[in-house]
VOSE-952147 format. One record per atom (N, C-alpha, C): x, y, z. Coordinates in Angstrom, 2 decimals, decimal comma, always signed. Each point is the difference from the previous one (the first is absolute). Layout:
u_v_w
X_Y_Z $
...
***
This chain:
u_v_w
+17,16_-8,24_+4,99 $
+1,40_+0,36_+1,15 $
-0,39_+0,85_+1,02 $
-1,21_+0,82_-0,08 $
-0,40_+0,27_+1,09 $
-0,84_-0,11_+0,99 $
-0,32_-1,15_+0,00 $
-1,25_-1,24_+0,50 $
+1,32_-0,81_+1,04 $
+1,15_-0,10_-0,49 $
+0,74_-1,16_+0,93 $
+0,77_+0,99_+0,52 $
+0,68_+1,27_-0,85 $
+0,78_+0,37_+1,03 $
-0,81_+0,91_+1,02 $
-1,44_+0,54_+0,05 $
-0,57_+0,59_+1,21 $
-0,08_-1,17_+1,02 $
-0,14_-1,32_-0,43 $
-0,67_-1,26_+1,07 $
+1,43_-0,02_+0,86 $
+0,90_+0,10_-0,95 $
+1,21_-0,34_+0,54 $
+0,72_+0,93_+1,49 $
-0,41_+1,21_-0,54 $
+0,88_+1,21_+0,19 $
-0,85_+0,69_+1,39 $
-1,33_-0,28_-0,32 $
-0,86_+0,48_+0,97 $
-0,08_-1,15_+1,32 $
+0,25_-1,36_-0,55 $
+0,42_-0,99_+1,57 $
+0,98_+0,04_+0,64 $
+1,17_+0,68_-0,94 $
+1,25_-0,36_+1,00 $
-0,22_+1,31_+0,83 $
-0,43_+1,13_-0,49 $
+0,17_+1,30_+0,57 $
-1,03_+0,01_+1,39 $
-1,14_-0,60_-0,25 $
-0,94_-0,30_+0,77 $
+0,44_-1,05_+1,63 $
+0,51_-1,12_-0,63 $
+0,45_-0,86_+1,23 $
+1,60_+0,92_+0,44 $
+0,90_+0,96_-0,36 $
+0,93_+0,80_+0,34 $
-0,80_+0,68_+1,04 $
-0,85_+0,98_-0,54 $
-0,54_+0,81_+1,17 $
-0,76_-0,28_+1,17 $
-1,06_-0,98_+0,02 $
-0,26_-0,94_+0,73 $
-0,23_-1,23_+0,59 $
+1,42_-0,54_-0,75 $
-0,18_-1,08_+0,35 $
-1,28_-1,24_-0,48 $
+0,34_-1,18_+0,65 $
-0,90_-0,86_-0,57 $
-1,29_-0,26_+1,28 $
-0,76_+0,95_+0,00 $
-1,11_-0,15_+0,63 $
-0,85_-0,54_-0,47 $
-1,14_+0,08_+1,49 $
-0,98_-0,94_-1,13 $
-1,34_+1,00_-0,71 $
+0,28_+0,68_-0,26 $
-0,86_+0,24_-1,10 $
+1,08_+0,76_-1,31 $
+1,34_-0,57_-0,17 $
+0,82_+0,65_-1,08 $
-0,89_-0,22_-1,14 $
-0,81_-1,11_+0,08 $
-0,36_-0,15_-2,08 $
-1,21_+1,25_+0,23 $
-0,45_+0,06_+0,99 $
-1,17_+1,05_-0,59 $
+0,81_+1,35_+0,06 $
+1,23_+0,61_+0,83 $
+0,46_+0,86_-0,37 $
+0,84_+0,33_-1,42 $
+0,37_-1,78_+0,02 $
+1,12_+0,46_-1,87 $
-0,93_-0,23_-0,68 $
-1,04_-0,33_-0,10 $
-1,24_-0,01_-1,19 $
-0,13_+1,26_-0,38 $
-0,04_+1,00_+1,25 $
-0,81_+1,48_+0,03 $
+1,50_+0,63_-0,66 $
+1,31_-0,21_-0,04 $
+1,01_+0,24_+0,15 $
+0,23_+0,00_-1,75 $
-0,44_-1,48_-0,49 $
-0,02_-0,01_-1,22 $
-0,92_+0,48_-0,86 $
-1,00_+0,17_+0,30 $
-1,02_+0,59_-1,15 $
-0,12_+1,37_+0,33 $
+1,15_+0,88_+0,88 $
+0,42_+1,28_-0,59 $
+1,16_+0,16_-0,86 $
+1,01_-1,09_+0,39 $
+1,01_+0,06_-0,53 $
-0,32_-0,35_-1,37 $
-0,75_-1,11_-0,57 $
-0,11_-0,36_-1,46 $
-0,73_+1,38_-1,08 $
-1,10_+0,40_+0,88 $
-0,68_+1,50_-0,44 $
+0,77_+0,82_-0,50 $
+1,53_+0,01_+0,88 $
+1,18_+1,26_-0,05 $
+1,06_-0,55_-1,27 $
+0,06_-1,21_-0,03 $
+0,76_-1,13_-0,69 $
-0,03_+0,34_-1,76 $
-1,22_-0,88_+0,19 $
-0,88_+0,22_-1,17 $
+0,40_+1,19_-1,34 $
-0,57_+1,17_+0,35 $
-0,05_+0,94_-0,64 $
+1,85_+0,76_-0,14 $
+0,99_-0,46_+1,12 $
+0,80_+0,46_-0,17 $
+0,66_-0,82_-1,07 $
-0,29_-1,56_-0,15 $
+0,54_-1,14_-0,73 $
-0,37_+0,98_-1,75 $
-1,25_-0,06_-0,18 $
-0,41_+1,00_-1,16 $
+0,89_+0,92_-0,74 $
+0,52_+0,93_+1,05 $
+0,14_+1,09_-0,20 $
+1,93_+0,04_-0,11 $
+0,33_-0,67_+0,70 $
+1,57_-0,11_-0,14 $
+0,25_-1,43_-0,75 $
-0,92_-0,95_-0,69 $
+1,23_-0,91_-0,18 $
-0,07_+0,86_-1,88 $
-0,69_+0,19_-0,41 $
+0,46_+0,81_-1,39 $
+0,95_+0,85_-0,07 $
+0,40_+0,81_+1,59 $
+1,22_+1,09_-0,32 $
+1,29_-1,15_-0,13 $
-0,04_-1,31_+0,81 $
+0,94_-0,51_+0,43 $
+0,19_-1,31_-1,02 $
-0,63_+0,36_-0,89 $
-0,20_-0,61_-1,48 $
+1,12_+0,48_-0,65 $
-0,44_+1,59_+0,03 $
+0,80_+1,01_-0,71 $
+1,36_+0,15_+0,25 $
+0,27_+0,05_+1,46 $
+1,29_-0,24_+0,01 $
+0,93_-0,88_+0,12 $
-0,29_-1,09_+0,16 $
+0,81_-1,25_-0,50 $
+0,44_+0,11_-1,52 $
-1,01_+0,60_-0,69 $
+0,14_-0,19_-1,42 $
+1,18_+0,88_-0,60 $
+0,25_+1,34_+0,77 $
+0,84_+0,95_+0,23 $
+1,31_-0,70_+0,53 $
-0,30_-0,56_+0,91 $
+1,52_-0,36_+1,01 $
+0,50_-1,37_-1,05 $
-0,68_-0,81_-0,36 $
+0,32_-1,54_-0,84 $
-0,19_+0,45_-0,80 $
+1,03_-0,38_-1,65 $
-0,29_+0,18_-0,76 $
+0,16_-1,31_-0,86 $
-0,59_-0,42_-0,69 $
-0,52_-1,43_-1,24 $
+1,26_+0,01_-0,62 $
+1,25_-1,01_+0,50 $
+1,08_-0,27_-0,75 $
-0,09_-0,75_-1,60 $
-1,70_-0,46_+0,30 $
-0,28_-0,41_-1,65 $
+0,07_+0,20_-0,91 $
***
């Protein structure tokens, strides 16, 4: 999840900020590496919290 989300978001934000310039791949890969370094540990921390919140909000009717 962190891999795909950081890939997609970093590409969209890079194109939004600088447009389709000649070195967009280089700019995007640099942004993607930073985004993934932030996204992966964030998902590791946030995912268990989200699961707990969902289990509190949604009650199993079985």
